[in-house]
C-alpha positions in Angstrom: 0.0 0.1 0.1 2.8 2.5 0.8 4.2 1.9 -2.7 1.1 2.9 -4.6 2.1 4.9 -7.7 5.6 3.6 -7.7 7.4 3.4 -10.8 9.5 0.4 -11.0 12.3 -0.1 -14.0 13.4 -3.3 -14.8 17.1 -3.8 -16.0 18.1 -7.2 -17.3 21.4 -8.3 -18.7 19.5 -7.6 -22.2 16.4 -5.9 -23.3 14.9 -9.4 -23.8 15.7 -10.3 -20.2 14.0 -7.2 -19.1 10.9 -7.9 -21.0 10.9 -11.4 -19.6 10.8 -10.2 -16.3 7.8 -7.8 -17.2 6.2 -10.9 -18.7 6.8 -13.0 -15.8 5.3 -10.3 -13.3 2.2 -10.1 -15.5 1.9 -14.0 -15.4 2.5 -14.0 -11.8 -0.1 -11.7 -10.9 -2.8 -13.5 -12.9 -1.8 -16.7 -11.6 -2.0 -15.8 -7.9 -5.3 -13.9 -8.3 -3.5 -10.4 -8.2 -4.6 -9.3 -11.6 -6.6 -6.7 -9.9 -3.4 -4.7 -9.4 -2.9 -4.0 -13.0 -4.8 -1.6 -15.0 -3.6 -3.5 -18.3 -2.0 -6.4 -19.7 1.1 -6.8 -22.2 -0.3 -6.4 -25.7 -3.5 -5.2 -24.3 -5.5 -2.2 -25.8 -4.8 0.3 -23.2 -2.5 3.2 -24.1 0.8 2.7 -22.6 0.5 -1.1 -22.1 2.8 -3.1 -24.1 4.9 -6.3 -23.9 7.6 -4.4 -22.0 5.2 -2.1 -19.5 2.5 -2.9 -17.2 0.6 -0.2 -15.5 -0.6 -0.6 -11.9 -3.5 0.3 -10.1 -2.7 3.6 -8.1 -0.6 5.2 -11.1 2.4 3.1 -10.9 4.0 1.2 -13.4 6.6 -1.7 -14.3 8.8 -0.7 -17.4 11.3 -2.9 -19.0 14.7 -0.9 -19.9 17.2 -1.9 -22.7 20.7 -2.7 -21.3 22.6 0.4 -22.2 23.6 3.6 -20.4 21.5 5.9 -22.4 18.3 3.9 -21.4 19.2 3.8 -17.7 20.0 7.4 -17.4 16.7 8.6 -18.7 14.1 7.6 -16.0 14.4 8.4 -12.4 12.1 5.8 -10.9 11.5 5.0 -7.3 12.3 1.4 -7.8 14.9 -0.3 -9.8 15.2 -4.0 -10.3 18.3 -5.4 -11.8 18.2 -8.9 -13.0 21.1 -10.8 -14.5 23.4 -8.2 -13.2 26.6 -10.5 -14.4 25.4 -10.3 -18.0 25.6 -6.2 -17.7 28.8 -4.2 -18.4 29.7 -2.6 -15.2 29.5 0.7 -16.8 25.8 0.1 -17.4 25.3 -0.6 -13.8 27.3 2.4 -12.7 25.0 4.5 -14.9 21.9 2.9 -13.4 22.8 3.2 -9.7 21.9 6.4 -8.1 19.0 7.0 -10.8 16.2 6.2 -8.4 14.5 9.1 -6.5 12.2 8.7 -3.6 8.5 10.1 -4.0 6.1 11.0 -1.4 5.1 8.0 0.6 7.6 5.7 -1.8 11.2 5.0 -0.5 13.9 4.9 -3.4 15.2 1.3 -3.6 17.4 -0.7 -5.8 17.8 -4.6 -6.0 20.7 -6.1 -7.8 20.1 -9.8 -8.5 22.0 -12.4 -10.7 23.2 -15.8 -11.1 27.2 -15.4 -10.3 28.5 -16.7 -13.6 31.8 -14.7 -14.1 34.6 -14.8 -11.4 35.6 -11.3 -12.4 32.3 -10.0 -13.7 29.6 -7.4 -12.8 28.2 -9.4 -10.0 31.5 -10.0 -8.4 31.9 -6.2 -8.3 28.4 -5.8 -6.9 29.3 -8.0 -4.2 32.5 -6.2 -3.4 30.6 -2.9 -3.2 27.9 -4.6 -0.9 30.6 -5.9 1.5 32.2 -2.4 1.4 29.0 -0.5 1.8 27.1 -2.5 4.2 24.4 -3.6 1.6 22.5 -6.6 2.5 23.3 -9.8 0.4 20.9 -12.8 0.1 21.9 -16.1 -1.6 19.9 -19.1 -2.6 20.2 -21.9 -4.8 17.8 -23.8 -7.1 16.6 -26.1 -4.2 15.1 -23.2 -2.5 13.0 -22.2 -5.7 12.1 -25.8 -6.7 8.6 -27.2 -6.5 8.3 -29.5 -3.6 5.6 -30.8 -1.1 7.0 -28.3 1.3 7.1 -25.6 -1.5 4.1 -25.9 -3.7 4.7 -22.2 -5.0 8.2 -23.1 -6.2 8.8 -21.9 -9.9 11.6 -24.6 -10.7 10.0 -28.0 -11.8 11.9 -30.9 -10.5 11.7 -32.7 -14.0 13.3 -29.6 -15.4 16.1 -29.7 -12.8 16.8 -33.4 -13.7 16.7 -32.5 -17.5 19.1 -29.7 -16.9 21.5 -32.1 -14.8 21.6 -34.5 -17.6 22.2 -31.6 -20.3 25.0 -29.9 -18.3 
């Protein structure tokens, strides 16, 4: 409730990744009976609703950004979600950080998430900065997000885990 009207920008390792997060958010709200939070659906007829943008009740929106310094410097959202940071060039991360701005009743907030692919990549740098600046760091593995009897809402299907294990 406190974040009504929040503008959320999603920055993925690529424009496609950013759009995937927006599509997943749309599917998640529909699946969990939260579609009333949206005023429009991707591909819908409402103005401003596209495959890369969701409009939220209360005037907020979720918008996918291209993975470029120009794209991230334009908007000043209250919320920034960076996904697959290890696929970003660190210059894009640097351009994105500091762009968030608080609004009345909406705190500025940035979340950086990623699989840690590269030992000297952008996520390594983000973790170094987190240690230096006291940012909280949370970790989980595939087992934490897998569908099980104890976690029926997990998004990772056990059959897919096995398929990936055999593939890799």
